[in-house]
PDB file with SEQRES, HELIX, SHEET and CRYST1 records, atoms N, CA, C and O in Angstrom:
SEQRES   1 A   88  MET GLU ASN VAL ILE LYS GLN ASN ILE VAL ASP ILE ARG          
SEQRES   2 A   88  ARG TYR PHE GLU GLY ASN ILE HIS ASP LYS CYS GLU VAL          
SEQRES   3 A   88  GLU LYS ALA LEU LYS ILE THR LEU LEU GLU ILE ILE ARG          
SEQRES   4 A   88  SER TYR HIS ARG PHE SER GLY GLU VAL ALA ILE ASN THR          
SEQRES   5 A   88  TRP LEU LEU ASN ILE ALA ARG GLN VAL LEU GLU GLY GLY          
SEQRES   6 A   88  ALA LYS ASN TYR THR LYS ALA ARG LEU ASN GLN GLN LYS          
SEQRES   7 A   88  ILE HIS GLN VAL LYS GLU ASN GLY GLU GLN                      
HELIX    1 AA1 GLU A    2  ASN A   19  1                                  18    
HELIX    2 AA2 LYS A   23  SER A   40  1                                  18    
HELIX    3 AA3 TYR A   41  ARG A   43  5                                   3    
HELIX    4 AA4 ILE A   50  GLU A   87  1                                  38    
CRYST1    1.000    1.000    1.000  90.00  90.00  90.00 P 1           1          
ATOM      1  N   MET A   1       0.827  -1.192   0.000  1.00  0.00           N  
ATOM      2  CA  MET A   1       0.000   0.000   0.000  1.00  0.00           C  
ATOM      3  C   MET A   1       0.875   1.260   0.000  1.00  0.00           C  
ATOM      4  O   MET A   1       0.547   2.244  -0.664  1.00  0.00           O  
ATOM      5  N   GLU A   2       1.967   1.229   0.732  1.00  0.00           N  
ATOM      6  CA  GLU A   2       2.833   2.406   0.818  1.00  0.00           C  
ATOM      7  C   GLU A   2       3.357   2.800  -0.563  1.00  0.00           C  
ATOM      8  O   GLU A   2       3.388   3.982  -0.906  1.00  0.00           O  
ATOM      9  N   ASN A   3       3.771   1.801  -1.356  1.00  0.00           N  
ATOM     10  CA  ASN A   3       4.263   2.097  -2.705  1.00  0.00           C  
ATOM     11  C   ASN A   3       3.168   2.673  -3.596  1.00  0.00           C  
ATOM     12  O   ASN A   3       3.420   3.570  -4.399  1.00  0.00           O  
ATOM     13  N   VAL A   4       1.963   2.158  -3.451  1.00  0.00           N  
ATOM     14  CA  VAL A   4       0.834   2.655  -4.239  1.00  0.00           C  
ATOM     15  C   VAL A   4       0.599   4.130  -3.930  1.00  0.00           C  
ATOM     16  O   VAL A   4       0.405   4.938  -4.838  1.00  0.00           O  
ATOM     17  N   ILE A   5       0.617   4.473  -2.659  1.00  0.00           N  
ATOM     18  CA  ILE A   5       0.407   5.866  -2.258  1.00  0.00           C  
ATOM     19  C   ILE A   5       1.539   6.743  -2.790  1.00  0.00           C  
ATOM     20  O   ILE A   5       1.292   7.815  -3.343  1.00  0.00           O  
ATOM     21  N   LYS A   6       2.780   6.285  -2.622  1.00  0.00           N  
ATOM     22  CA  LYS A   6       3.920   7.064  -3.094  1.00  0.00           C  
ATOM     23  C   LYS A   6       3.846   7.312  -4.598  1.00  0.00           C  
ATOM     24  O   LYS A   6       4.186   8.397  -5.071  1.00  0.00           O  
ATOM     25  N   GLN A   7       3.403   6.308  -5.345  1.00  0.00           N  
ATOM     26  CA  GLN A   7       3.333   6.432  -6.797  1.00  0.00           C  
ATOM     27  C   GLN A   7       2.211   7.362  -7.257  1.00  0.00           C  
ATOM     28  O   GLN A   7       2.257   7.874  -8.376  1.00  0.00           O  
ATOM     29  N   ASN A   8       1.211   7.586  -6.416  1.00  0.00           N  
ATOM     30  CA  ASN A   8       0.043   8.357  -6.839  1.00  0.00           C  
ATOM     31  C   ASN A   8      -0.169   9.661  -6.090  1.00  0.00           C  
ATOM     32  O   ASN A   8      -1.072  10.423  -6.435  1.00  0.00           O  
ATOM     33  N   ILE A   9       0.631   9.933  -5.086  1.00  0.00           N  
ATOM     34  CA  ILE A   9       0.414  11.102  -4.244  1.00  0.00           C  
ATOM     35  C   ILE A   9       0.503  12.407  -5.032  1.00  0.00           C  
ATOM     36  O   ILE A   9      -0.241  13.349  -4.758  1.00  0.00           O  
ATOM     37  N   VAL A  10       1.404  12.467  -6.004  1.00  0.00           N  
ATOM     38  CA  VAL A  10       1.556  13.690  -6.797  1.00  0.00           C  
ATOM     39  C   VAL A  10       0.286  13.975  -7.594  1.00  0.00           C  
ATOM     40  O   VAL A  10      -0.157  15.121  -7.671  1.00  0.00           O  
ATOM     41  N   ASP A  11      -0.297  12.941  -8.182  1.00  0.00           N  
ATOM     42  CA  ASP A  11      -1.535  13.127  -8.954  1.00  0.00           C  
ATOM     43  C   ASP A  11      -2.696  13.554  -8.060  1.00  0.00           C  
ATOM     44  O   ASP A  11      -3.509  14.397  -8.438  1.00  0.00           O  
ATOM     45  N   ILE A  12      -2.760  12.964  -6.878  1.00  0.00           N  
ATOM     46  CA  ILE A  12      -3.830  13.328  -5.948  1.00  0.00           C  
ATOM     47  C   ILE A  12      -3.660  14.774  -5.505  1.00  0.00           C  
ATOM     48  O   ILE A  12      -4.635  15.524  -5.443  1.00  0.00           O  
ATOM     49  N   ARG A  13      -2.428  15.170  -5.195  1.00  0.00           N  
ATOM     50  CA  ARG A  13      -2.157  16.559  -4.795  1.00  0.00           C  
ATOM     51  C   ARG A  13      -2.521  17.528  -5.930  1.00  0.00           C  
ATOM     52  O   ARG A  13      -3.145  18.561  -5.690  1.00  0.00           O  
ATOM     53  N   ARG A  14      -2.136  17.193  -7.144  1.00  0.00           N  
ATOM     54  CA  ARG A  14      -2.462  18.053  -8.298  1.00  0.00           C  
ATOM     55  C   ARG A  14      -3.975  18.193  -8.470  1.00  0.00           C  
ATOM     56  O   ARG A  14      -4.485  19.268  -8.786  1.00  0.00           O  
ATOM     57  N   TYR A  15      -4.669  17.093  -8.258  1.00  0.00           N  
ATOM     58  CA  TYR A  15      -6.129  17.130  -8.362  1.00  0.00           C  
ATOM     59  C   TYR A  15      -6.697  18.147  -7.381  1.00  0.00           C  
ATOM     60  O   TYR A  15      -7.533  18.971  -7.750  1.00  0.00           O  
ATOM     61  N   PHE A  16      -6.245  18.088  -6.138  1.00  0.00           N  
ATOM     62  CA  PHE A  16      -6.735  19.029  -5.137  1.00  0.00           C  
ATOM     63  C   PHE A  16      -6.293  20.456  -5.446  1.00  0.00           C  
ATOM     64  O   PHE A  16      -7.083  21.390  -5.313  1.00  0.00           O  
ATOM     65  N   GLU A  17      -5.046  20.632  -5.854  1.00  0.00           N  
ATOM     66  CA  GLU A  17      -4.563  21.976  -6.175  1.00  0.00           C  
ATOM     67  C   GLU A  17      -5.329  22.590  -7.337  1.00  0.00           C  
ATOM     68  O   GLU A  17      -5.470  23.811  -7.406  1.00  0.00           O  
ATOM     69  N   GLY A  18      -5.825  21.764  -8.248  1.00  0.00           N  
ATOM     70  CA  GLY A  18      -6.625  22.253  -9.364  1.00  0.00           C  
ATOM     71  C   GLY A  18      -8.041  22.640  -8.965  1.00  0.00           C  
ATOM     72  O   GLY A  18      -8.727  23.353  -9.697  1.00  0.00           O  
ATOM     73  N   ASN A  19      -8.471  22.170  -7.807  1.00  0.00           N  
ATOM     74  CA  ASN A  19      -9.847  22.414  -7.367  1.00  0.00           C  
ATOM     75  C   ASN A  19      -9.959  23.244  -6.099  1.00  0.00           C  
ATOM     76  O   ASN A  19     -11.029  23.776  -5.801  1.00  0.00           O  
ATOM     77  N   ILE A  20      -8.874  23.362  -5.351  1.00  0.00           N  
ATOM     78  CA  ILE A  20      -8.886  24.104  -4.093  1.00  0.00           C  
ATOM     79  C   ILE A  20      -7.747  25.117  -4.166  1.00  0.00           C  
ATOM     80  O   ILE A  20      -6.618  24.750  -4.495  1.00  0.00           O  
ATOM     81  N   HIS A  21      -8.021  26.366  -3.869  1.00  0.00           N  
ATOM     82  CA  HIS A  21      -7.011  27.405  -4.021  1.00  0.00           C  
ATOM     83  C   HIS A  21      -6.305  27.772  -2.721  1.00  0.00           C  
ATOM     84  O   HIS A  21      -5.344  28.542  -2.737  1.00  0.00           O  
ATOM     85  N   ASP A  22      -6.758  27.245  -1.619  1.00  0.00           N  
ATOM     86  CA  ASP A  22      -6.138  27.495  -0.319  1.00  0.00           C  
ATOM     87  C   ASP A  22      -5.199  26.333   0.007  1.00  0.00           C  
ATOM     88  O   ASP A  22      -5.644  25.189   0.097  1.00  0.00           O  
ATOM     89  N   LYS A  23      -3.911  26.613   0.184  1.00  0.00           N  
ATOM     90  CA  LYS A  23      -2.922  25.560   0.423  1.00  0.00           C  
ATOM     91  C   LYS A  23      -3.221  24.742   1.668  1.00  0.00           C  
ATOM     92  O   LYS A  23      -3.010  23.530   1.685  1.00  0.00           O  
ATOM     93  N   CYS A  24      -3.706  25.393   2.696  1.00  0.00           N  
ATOM     94  CA  CYS A  24      -4.052  24.669   3.938  1.00  0.00           C  
ATOM     95  C   CYS A  24      -5.191  23.688   3.688  1.00  0.00           C  
ATOM     96  O   CYS A  24      -5.187  22.573   4.211  1.00  0.00           O  
ATOM     97  N   GLU A  25      -6.157  24.105   2.894  1.00  0.00           N  
ATOM     98  CA  GLU A  25      -7.286  23.230   2.572  1.00  0.00           C  
ATOM     99  C   GLU A  25      -6.853  22.060   1.690  1.00  0.00           C  
ATOM    100  O   GLU A  25      -7.379  20.953   1.809  1.00  0.00           O  
ATOM    101  N   VAL A  26      -5.881  22.319   0.800  1.00  0.00           N  
ATOM    102  CA  VAL A  26      -5.327  21.238  -0.022  1.00  0.00           C  
ATOM    103  C   VAL A  26      -4.698  20.182   0.888  1.00  0.00           C  
ATOM    104  O   VAL A  26      -4.927  18.985   0.720  1.00  0.00           O  
ATOM    105  N   GLU A  27      -3.911  20.641   1.844  1.00  0.00           N  
ATOM    106  CA  GLU A  27      -3.251  19.713   2.767  1.00  0.00           C  
ATOM    107  C   GLU A  27      -4.274  18.936   3.592  1.00  0.00           C  
ATOM    108  O   GLU A  27      -4.123  17.735   3.817  1.00  0.00           O  
ATOM    109  N   LYS A  28      -5.308  19.630   4.034  1.00  0.00           N  
ATOM    110  CA  LYS A  28      -6.351  18.971   4.821  1.00  0.00           C  
ATOM    111  C   LYS A  28      -7.053  17.898   3.992  1.00  0.00           C  
ATOM    112  O   LYS A  28      -7.269  16.783   4.466  1.00  0.00           O  
ATOM    113  N   ALA A  29      -7.403  18.236   2.765  1.00  0.00           N  
ATOM    114  CA  ALA A  29      -8.078  17.279   1.884  1.00  0.00           C  
ATOM    115  C   ALA A  29      -7.165  16.090   1.582  1.00  0.00           C  
ATOM    116  O   ALA A  29      -7.625  14.950   1.524  1.00  0.00           O  
ATOM    117  N   LEU A  30      -5.886  16.355   1.392  1.00  0.00           N  
ATOM    118  CA  LEU A  30      -4.926  15.293   1.117  1.00  0.00           C  
ATOM    119  C   LEU A  30      -4.820  14.341   2.311  1.00  0.00           C  
ATOM    120  O   LEU A  30      -4.797  13.123   2.130  1.00  0.00           O  
ATOM    121  N   LYS A  31      -4.755  14.877   3.505  1.00  0.00           N  
ATOM    122  CA  LYS A  31      -4.678  14.031   4.702  1.00  0.00           C  
ATOM    123  C   LYS A  31      -5.930  13.184   4.875  1.00  0.00           C  
ATOM    124  O   LYS A  31      -5.847  11.998   5.195  1.00  0.00           O  
ATOM    125  N   ILE A  32      -7.072  13.789   4.665  1.00  0.00           N  
ATOM    126  CA  ILE A  32      -8.331  13.042   4.779  1.00  0.00           C  
ATOM    127  C   ILE A  32      -8.371  11.923   3.746  1.00  0.00           C  
ATOM    128  O   ILE A  32      -8.796  10.806   4.042  1.00  0.00           O  
ATOM    129  N   THR A  33      -7.924  12.233   2.534  1.00  0.00           N  
ATOM    130  CA  THR A  33      -7.902  11.232   1.463  1.00  0.00           C  
ATOM    131  C   THR A  33      -6.969  10.079   1.820  1.00  0.00           C  
ATOM    132  O   THR A  33      -7.324   8.914   1.636  1.00  0.00           O  
ATOM    133  N   LEU A  34      -5.791  10.393   2.324  1.00  0.00           N  
ATOM    134  CA  LEU A  34      -4.849   9.338   2.697  1.00  0.00           C  
ATOM    135  C   LEU A  34      -5.416   8.443   3.792  1.00  0.00           C  
ATOM    136  O   LEU A  34      -5.254   7.223   3.753  1.00  0.00           O  
ATOM    137  N   LEU A  35      -6.077   9.049   4.761  1.00  0.00           N  
ATOM    138  CA  LEU A  35      -6.714   8.244   5.816  1.00  0.00           C  
ATOM    139  C   LEU A  35      -7.802   7.349   5.238  1.00  0.00           C  
ATOM    140  O   LEU A  35      -7.931   6.187   5.625  1.00  0.00           O  
ATOM    141  N   GLU A  36      -8.574   7.887   4.321  1.00  0.00           N  
ATOM    142  CA  GLU A  36      -9.650   7.099   3.710  1.00  0.00           C  
ATOM    143  C   GLU A  36      -9.079   5.967   2.857  1.00  0.00           C  
ATOM    144  O   GLU A  36      -9.643   4.874   2.820  1.00  0.00           O  
ATOM    145  N   ILE A  37      -7.970   6.222   2.177  1.00  0.00           N  
ATOM    146  CA  ILE A  37      -7.317   5.164   1.396  1.00  0.00           C  
ATOM    147  C   ILE A  37      -6.869   4.039   2.322  1.00  0.00           C  
ATOM    148  O   ILE A  37      -7.082   2.864   2.024  1.00  0.00           O  
ATOM    149  N   ILE A  38      -6.256   4.393   3.431  1.00  0.00           N  
ATOM    150  CA  ILE A  38      -5.789   3.385   4.393  1.00  0.00           C  
ATOM    151  C   ILE A  38      -6.967   2.588   4.947  1.00  0.00           C  
ATOM    152  O   ILE A  38      -6.899   1.365   5.064  1.00  0.00           O  
ATOM    153  N   ARG A  39      -8.045   3.292   5.287  1.00  0.00           N  
ATOM    154  CA  ARG A  39      -9.233   2.619   5.848  1.00  0.00           C  
ATOM    155  C   ARG A  39      -9.889   1.659   4.872  1.00  0.00           C  
ATOM    156  O   ARG A  39     -10.391   0.608   5.270  1.00  0.00           O  
ATOM    157  N   SER A  40      -9.886   2.021   3.589  1.00  0.00           N  
ATOM    158  CA  SER A  40     -10.674   1.243   2.632  1.00  0.00           C  
ATOM    159  C   SER A  40      -9.838   0.409   1.662  1.00  0.00           C  
ATOM    160  O   SER A  40     -10.386  -0.207   0.748  1.00  0.00           O  
ATOM    161  N   TYR A  41      -8.532   0.385   1.851  1.00  0.00           N  
ATOM    162  CA  TYR A  41      -7.662  -0.332   0.913  1.00  0.00           C  
ATOM    163  C   TYR A  41      -8.046  -1.805   0.784  1.00  0.00           C  
ATOM    164  O   TYR A  41      -7.951  -2.382  -0.299  1.00  0.00           O  
ATOM    165  N   HIS A  42      -8.470  -2.401   1.869  1.00  0.00           N  
ATOM    166  CA  HIS A  42      -8.851  -3.820   1.838  1.00  0.00           C  
ATOM    167  C   HIS A  42     -10.053  -4.082   0.924  1.00  0.00           C  
ATOM    168  O   HIS A  42     -10.301  -5.223   0.532  1.00  0.00           O  
ATOM    169  N   ARG A  43     -10.791  -3.029   0.588  1.00  0.00           N  
ATOM    170  CA  ARG A  43     -11.958  -3.179  -0.282  1.00  0.00           C  
ATOM    171  C   ARG A  43     -11.633  -3.011  -1.766  1.00  0.00           C  
ATOM    172  O   ARG A  43     -12.499  -3.216  -2.617  1.00  0.00           O  
ATOM    173  N   PHE A  44     -10.397  -2.639  -2.079  1.00  0.00           N  
ATOM    174  CA  PHE A  44     -10.024  -2.467  -3.476  1.00  0.00           C  
ATOM    175  C   PHE A  44     -10.085  -3.815  -4.171  1.00  0.00           C  
ATOM    176  O   PHE A  44      -9.385  -4.752  -3.789  1.00  0.00           O  
ATOM    177  N   SER A  45     -10.922  -3.909  -5.189  1.00  0.00           N  
ATOM    178  CA  SER A  45     -11.151  -5.196  -5.851  1.00  0.00           C  
ATOM    179  C   SER A  45     -10.321  -5.384  -7.112  1.00  0.00           C  
ATOM    180  O   SER A  45     -10.213  -6.503  -7.614  1.00  0.00           O  
ATOM    181  N   GLY A  46      -9.739  -4.326  -7.628  1.00  0.00           N  
ATOM    182  CA  GLY A  46      -8.953  -4.445  -8.843  1.00  0.00           C  
ATOM    183  C   GLY A  46      -9.775  -4.343 -10.116  1.00  0.00           C  
ATOM    184  O   GLY A  46      -9.248  -4.540 -11.211  1.00  0.00           O  
ATOM    185  N   GLU A  47     -11.065  -4.037  -9.986  1.00  0.00           N  
ATOM    186  CA  GLU A  47     -11.921  -3.911 -11.168  1.00  0.00           C  
ATOM    187  C   GLU A  47     -11.569  -2.688 -12.007  1.00  0.00           C  
ATOM    188  O   GLU A  47     -11.818  -2.663 -13.212  1.00  0.00           O  
ATOM    189  N   VAL A  48     -10.994  -1.681 -11.370  1.00  0.00           N  
ATOM    190  CA  VAL A  48     -10.527  -0.484 -12.069  1.00  0.00           C  
ATOM    191  C   VAL A  48      -9.054  -0.290 -11.729  1.00  0.00           C  
ATOM    192  O   VAL A  48      -8.534  -0.902 -10.795  1.00  0.00           O  
ATOM    193  N   ALA A  49      -8.392   0.566 -12.495  1.00  0.00           N  
ATOM    194  CA  ALA A  49      -6.978   0.849 -12.209  1.00  0.00           C  
ATOM    195  C   ALA A  49      -6.868   1.498 -10.833  1.00  0.00           C  
ATOM    196  O   ALA A  49      -7.758   2.235 -10.408  1.00  0.00           O  
ATOM    197  N   ILE A  50      -5.780   1.216 -10.153  1.00  0.00           N  
ATOM    198  CA  ILE A  50      -5.601   1.730  -8.795  1.00  0.00           C  
ATOM    199  C   ILE A  50      -5.640   3.252  -8.763  1.00  0.00           C  
ATOM    200  O   ILE A  50      -6.214   3.832  -7.841  1.00  0.00           O  
ATOM    201  N   ASN A  51      -5.033   3.916  -9.764  1.00  0.00           N  
ATOM    202  CA  ASN A  51      -5.052   5.381  -9.755  1.00  0.00           C  
ATOM    203  C   ASN A  51      -6.468   5.922  -9.947  1.00  0.00           C  
ATOM    204  O   ASN A  51      -6.801   6.976  -9.407  1.00  0.00           O  
ATOM    205  N   THR A  52      -7.294   5.225 -10.698  1.00  0.00           N  
ATOM    206  CA  THR A  52      -8.699   5.621 -10.850  1.00  0.00           C  
ATOM    207  C   THR A  52      -9.415   5.508  -9.516  1.00  0.00           C  
ATOM    208  O   THR A  52     -10.178   6.398  -9.139  1.00  0.00           O  
ATOM    209  N   TRP A  53      -9.176   4.433  -8.811  1.00  0.00           N  
ATOM    210  CA  TRP A  53      -9.801   4.202  -7.514  1.00  0.00           C  
ATOM    211  C   TRP A  53      -9.374   5.264  -6.510  1.00  0.00           C  
ATOM    212  O   TRP A  53     -10.200   5.796  -5.768  1.00  0.00           O  
ATOM    213  N   LEU A  54      -8.061   5.572  -6.490  1.00  0.00           N  
ATOM    214  CA  LEU A  54      -7.542   6.576  -5.557  1.00  0.00           C  
ATOM    215  C   LEU A  54      -8.101   7.963  -5.867  1.00  0.00           C  
ATOM    216  O   LEU A  54      -8.489   8.692  -4.954  1.00  0.00           O  
ATOM    217  N   LEU A  55      -8.146   8.326  -7.137  1.00  0.00           N  
ATOM    218  CA  LEU A  55      -8.678   9.645  -7.500  1.00  0.00           C  
ATOM    219  C   LEU A  55     -10.185   9.726  -7.249  1.00  0.00           C  
ATOM    220  O   LEU A  55     -10.715  10.808  -6.993  1.00  0.00           O  
ATOM    221  N   ASN A  56     -10.864   8.602  -7.320  1.00  0.00           N  
ATOM    222  CA  ASN A  56     -12.288   8.600  -6.976  1.00  0.00           C  
ATOM    223  C   ASN A  56     -12.471   8.898  -5.489  1.00  0.00           C  
ATOM    224  O   ASN A  56     -13.395   9.618  -5.112  1.00  0.00           O  
ATOM    225  N   ILE A  57     -11.610   8.358  -4.655  1.00  0.00           N  
ATOM    226  CA  ILE A  57     -11.659   8.675  -3.224  1.00  0.00           C  
ATOM    227  C   ILE A  57     -11.394  10.162  -3.026  1.00  0.00           C  
ATOM    228  O   ILE A  57     -12.083  10.812  -2.240  1.00  0.00           O  
ATOM    229  N   ALA A  58     -10.404  10.707  -3.728  1.00  0.00           N  
ATOM    230  CA  ALA A  58     -10.105  12.140  -3.631  1.00  0.00           C  
ATOM    231  C   ALA A  58     -11.307  12.975  -4.060  1.00  0.00           C  
ATOM    232  O   ALA A  58     -11.624  13.983  -3.429  1.00  0.00           O  
ATOM    233  N   ARG A  59     -11.969  12.559  -5.124  1.00  0.00           N  
ATOM    234  CA  ARG A  59     -13.161  13.283  -5.597  1.00  0.00           C  
ATOM    235  C   ARG A  59     -14.261  13.267  -4.541  1.00  0.00           C  
ATOM    236  O   ARG A  59     -14.922  14.279  -4.304  1.00  0.00           O  
ATOM    237  N   GLN A  60     -14.448  12.118  -3.914  1.00  0.00           N  
ATOM    238  CA  GLN A  60     -15.465  12.018  -2.869  1.00  0.00           C  
ATOM    239  C   GLN A  60     -15.126  12.910  -1.683  1.00  0.00           C  
ATOM    240  O   GLN A  60     -16.013  13.529  -1.096  1.00  0.00           O  
ATOM    241  N   VAL A  61     -13.857  12.979  -1.332  1.00  0.00           N  
ATOM    242  CA  VAL A  61     -13.429  13.867  -0.243  1.00  0.00           C  
ATOM    243  C   VAL A  61     -13.709  15.313  -0.626  1.00  0.00           C  
ATOM    244  O   VAL A  61     -14.220  16.088   0.182  1.00  0.00           O  
ATOM    245  N   LEU A  62     -13.374  15.671  -1.862  1.00  0.00           N  
ATOM    246  CA  LEU A  62     -13.601  17.037  -2.328  1.00  0.00           C  
ATOM    247  C   LEU A  62     -15.089  17.381  -2.322  1.00  0.00           C  
ATOM    248  O   LEU A  62     -15.477  18.452  -1.856  1.00  0.00           O  
ATOM    249  N   GLU A  63     -15.911  16.486  -2.831  1.00  0.00           N  
ATOM    250  CA  GLU A  63     -17.357  16.728  -2.857  1.00  0.00           C  
ATOM    251  C   GLU A  63     -17.928  16.787  -1.452  1.00  0.00           C  
ATOM    252  O   GLU A  63     -18.794  17.614  -1.167  1.00  0.00           O  
ATOM    253  N   GLY A  64     -17.457  15.925  -0.580  1.00  0.00           N  
ATOM    254  CA  GLY A  64     -17.906  15.944   0.811  1.00  0.00           C  
ATOM    255  C   GLY A  64     -17.531  17.236   1.488  1.00  0.00           C  
ATOM    256  O   GLY A  64     -18.322  17.790   2.252  1.00  0.00           O  
ATOM    257  N   GLY A  65     -16.332  17.728   1.220  1.00  0.00           N  
ATOM    258  CA  GLY A  65     -15.887  18.998   1.777  1.00  0.00           C  
ATOM    259  C   GLY A  65     -16.723  20.151   1.270  1.00  0.00           C  
ATOM    260  O   GLY A  65     -17.065  21.060   2.026  1.00  0.00           O  
ATOM    261  N   ALA A  66     -17.051  20.115  -0.001  1.00  0.00           N  
ATOM    262  CA  ALA A  66     -17.874  21.176  -0.581  1.00  0.00           C  
ATOM    263  C   ALA A  66     -19.269  21.152   0.029  1.00  0.00           C  
ATOM    264  O   ALA A  66     -19.845  22.200   0.320  1.00  0.00           O  
ATOM    265  N   LYS A  67     -19.807  19.956   0.220  1.00  0.00           N  
ATOM    266  CA  LYS A  67     -21.133  19.836   0.833  1.00  0.00           C  
ATOM    267  C   LYS A  67     -21.110  20.356   2.263  1.00  0.00           C  
ATOM    268  O   LYS A  67     -22.004  21.092   2.680  1.00  0.00           O  
ATOM    269  N   ASN A  68     -20.074  19.968   3.013  1.00  0.00           N  
ATOM    270  CA  ASN A  68     -19.970  20.429   4.399  1.00  0.00           C  
ATOM    271  C   ASN A  68     -19.799  21.939   4.460  1.00  0.00           C  
ATOM    272  O   ASN A  68     -20.382  22.594   5.323  1.00  0.00           O  
ATOM    273  N   TYR A  69     -19.002  22.498   3.549  1.00  0.00           N  
ATOM    274  CA  TYR A  69     -18.799  23.945   3.508  1.00  0.00           C  
ATOM    275  C   TYR A  69     -20.125  24.641   3.189  1.00  0.00           C  
ATOM    276  O   TYR A  69     -20.472  25.647   3.808  1.00  0.00           O  
ATOM    277  N   THR A  70     -20.855  24.099   2.226  1.00  0.00           N  
ATOM    278  CA  THR A  70     -22.130  24.694   1.848  1.00  0.00           C  
ATOM    279  C   THR A  70     -23.116  24.649   3.004  1.00  0.00           C  
ATOM    280  O   THR A  70     -23.815  25.630   3.261  1.00  0.00           O  
ATOM    281  N   LYS A  71     -23.181  23.520   3.706  1.00  0.00           N  
ATOM    282  CA  LYS A  71     -24.072  23.403   4.861  1.00  0.00           C  
ATOM    283  C   LYS A  71     -23.708  24.429   5.938  1.00  0.00           C  
ATOM    284  O   LYS A  71     -24.579  25.099   6.494  1.00  0.00           O  
ATOM    285  N   ALA A  72     -22.412  24.540   6.219  1.00  0.00           N  
ATOM    286  CA  ALA A  72     -21.966  25.498   7.239  1.00  0.00           C  
ATOM    287  C   ALA A  72     -22.311  26.916   6.822  1.00  0.00           C  
ATOM    288  O   ALA A  72     -22.755  27.719   7.643  1.00  0.00           O  
ATOM    289  N   ARG A  73     -22.107  27.227   5.551  1.00  0.00           N  
ATOM    290  CA  ARG A  73     -22.405  28.573   5.034  1.00  0.00           C  
ATOM    291  C   ARG A  73     -23.904  28.864   5.130  1.00  0.00           C  
ATOM    292  O   ARG A  73     -24.297  29.959   5.532  1.00  0.00           O  
ATOM    293  N   LEU A  74     -24.739  27.894   4.765  1.00  0.00           N  
ATOM    294  CA  LEU A  74     -26.190  28.081   4.853  1.00  0.00           C  
ATOM    295  C   LEU A  74     -26.626  28.263   6.300  1.00  0.00           C  
ATOM    296  O   LEU A  74     -27.492  29.091   6.585  1.00  0.00           O  
ATOM    297  N   ASN A  75     -26.042  27.506   7.209  1.00  0.00           N  
ATOM    298  CA  ASN A  75     -26.363  27.654   8.629  1.00  0.00           C  
ATOM    299  C   ASN A  75     -25.974  29.040   9.128  1.00  0.00           C  
ATOM    300  O   ASN A  75     -26.709  29.648   9.906  1.00  0.00           O  
ATOM    301  N   GLN A  76     -24.817  29.546   8.686  1.00  0.00           N  
ATOM    302  CA  GLN A  76     -24.386  30.891   9.061  1.00  0.00           C  
ATOM    303  C   GLN A  76     -25.397  31.923   8.568  1.00  0.00           C  
ATOM    304  O   GLN A  76     -25.752  32.851   9.295  1.00  0.00           O  
ATOM    305  N   GLN A  77     -25.856  31.755   7.333  1.00  0.00           N  
ATOM    306  CA  GLN A  77     -26.819  32.692   6.757  1.00  0.00           C  
ATOM    307  C   GLN A  77     -28.134  32.661   7.527  1.00  0.00           C  
ATOM    308  O   GLN A  77     -28.738  33.706   7.769  1.00  0.00           O  
ATOM    309  N   LYS A  78     -28.578  31.469   7.912  1.00  0.00           N  
ATOM    310  CA  LYS A  78     -29.820  31.343   8.673  1.00  0.00           C  
ATOM    311  C   LYS A  78     -29.701  32.042  10.021  1.00  0.00           C  
ATOM    312  O   LYS A  78     -30.612  32.752  10.446  1.00  0.00           O  
ATOM    313  N   ILE A  79     -28.574  31.836  10.685  1.00  0.00           N  
ATOM    314  CA  ILE A  79     -28.347  32.480  11.984  1.00  0.00           C  
ATOM    315  C   ILE A  79     -28.357  33.991  11.820  1.00  0.00           C  
ATOM    316  O   ILE A  79     -28.942  34.709  12.632  1.00  0.00           O  
ATOM    317  N   HIS A  80     -27.712  34.465  10.776  1.00  0.00           N  
ATOM    318  CA  HIS A  80     -27.655  35.901  10.510  1.00  0.00           C  
ATOM    319  C   HIS A  80     -29.061  36.458  10.249  1.00  0.00           C  
ATOM    320  O   HIS A  80     -29.402  37.536  10.733  1.00  0.00           O  
ATOM    321  N   GLN A  81     -29.866  35.723   9.489  1.00  0.00           N  
ATOM    322  CA  GLN A  81     -31.236  36.157   9.199  1.00  0.00           C  
ATOM    323  C   GLN A  81     -32.087  36.202  10.458  1.00  0.00           C  
ATOM    324  O   GLN A  81     -32.872  37.131  10.651  1.00  0.00           O  
ATOM    325  N   VAL A  82     -31.931  35.194  11.315  1.00  0.00           N  
ATOM    326  CA  VAL A  82     -32.686  35.153  12.568  1.00  0.00           C  
ATOM    327  C   VAL A  82     -32.313  36.347  13.437  1.00  0.00           C  
ATOM    328  O   VAL A  82     -33.179  36.985  14.037  1.00  0.00           O  
ATOM    329  N   LYS A  83     -31.025  36.641  13.498  1.00  0.00           N  
ATOM    330  CA  LYS A  83     -30.570  37.784  14.292  1.00  0.00           C  
ATOM    331  C   LYS A  83     -31.143  39.083  13.732  1.00  0.00           C  
ATOM    332  O   LYS A  83     -31.595  39.938  14.494  1.00  0.00           O  
ATOM    333  N   GLU A  84     -31.130  39.237  12.418  1.00  0.00           N  
ATOM    334  CA  GLU A  84     -31.663  40.445  11.787  1.00  0.00           C  
ATOM    335  C   GLU A  84     -33.168  40.574  12.045  1.00  0.00           C  
ATOM    336  O   GLU A  84     -33.662  41.660  12.348  1.00  0.00           O  
ATOM    337  N   ASN A  85     -33.872  39.480  11.924  1.00  0.00           N  
ATOM    338  CA  ASN A  85     -35.324  39.511  12.140  1.00  0.00           C  
ATOM    339  C   ASN A  85     -35.661  39.780  13.610  1.00  0.00           C  
ATOM    340  O   ASN A  85     -36.656  40.437  13.915  1.00  0.00           O  
ATOM    341  N   GLY A  86     -34.839  39.276  14.498  1.00  0.00           N  
ATOM    342  CA  GLY A  86     -35.054  39.496  15.919  1.00  0.00           C  
ATOM    343  C   GLY A  86     -34.788  40.940  16.341  1.00  0.00           C  
ATOM    344  O   GLY A  86     -35.386  41.428  17.300  1.00  0.00           O  
ATOM    345  N   GLU A  87     -33.897  41.620  15.630  1.00  0.00           N  
ATOM    346  CA  GLU A  87     -33.532  42.987  15.972  1.00  0.00           C  
ATOM    347  C   GLU A  87     -34.523  43.991  15.410  1.00  0.00           C  
ATOM    348  O   GLU A  87     -34.538  45.140  15.852  1.00  0.00           O  
ATOM    349  N   GLN A  88     -35.346  43.599  14.455  1.00  0.00           N  
ATOM    350  CA  GLN A  88     -36.263  44.543  13.810  1.00  0.00           C  
ATOM    351  C   GLN A  88     -37.509  44.776  14.588  1.00  0.00           C  
ATOM    352  O   GLN A  88     -38.368  45.548  14.161  1.00  0.00           O  
TER     353      GLN A  88                                                      
END                                                                             
């Protein structure tokens, strides 16, 4: 598994750098992806190329992060609206 990660880490990093413009967020997404790869490596069946499988995990991490960010942003907006309505 270590060799697989070493061989693909550059591609995974590039994927995140192409989609996330904050370096800290890139690092966070990369760490989450690596943890998810370690957790789910035993489920890799070989039906697709390993790099396809790894980048799919990265995509899921990215989409999950975007969903979580959107939820947090919407919650912030709701709180702000409640405060504004309460002050009027």
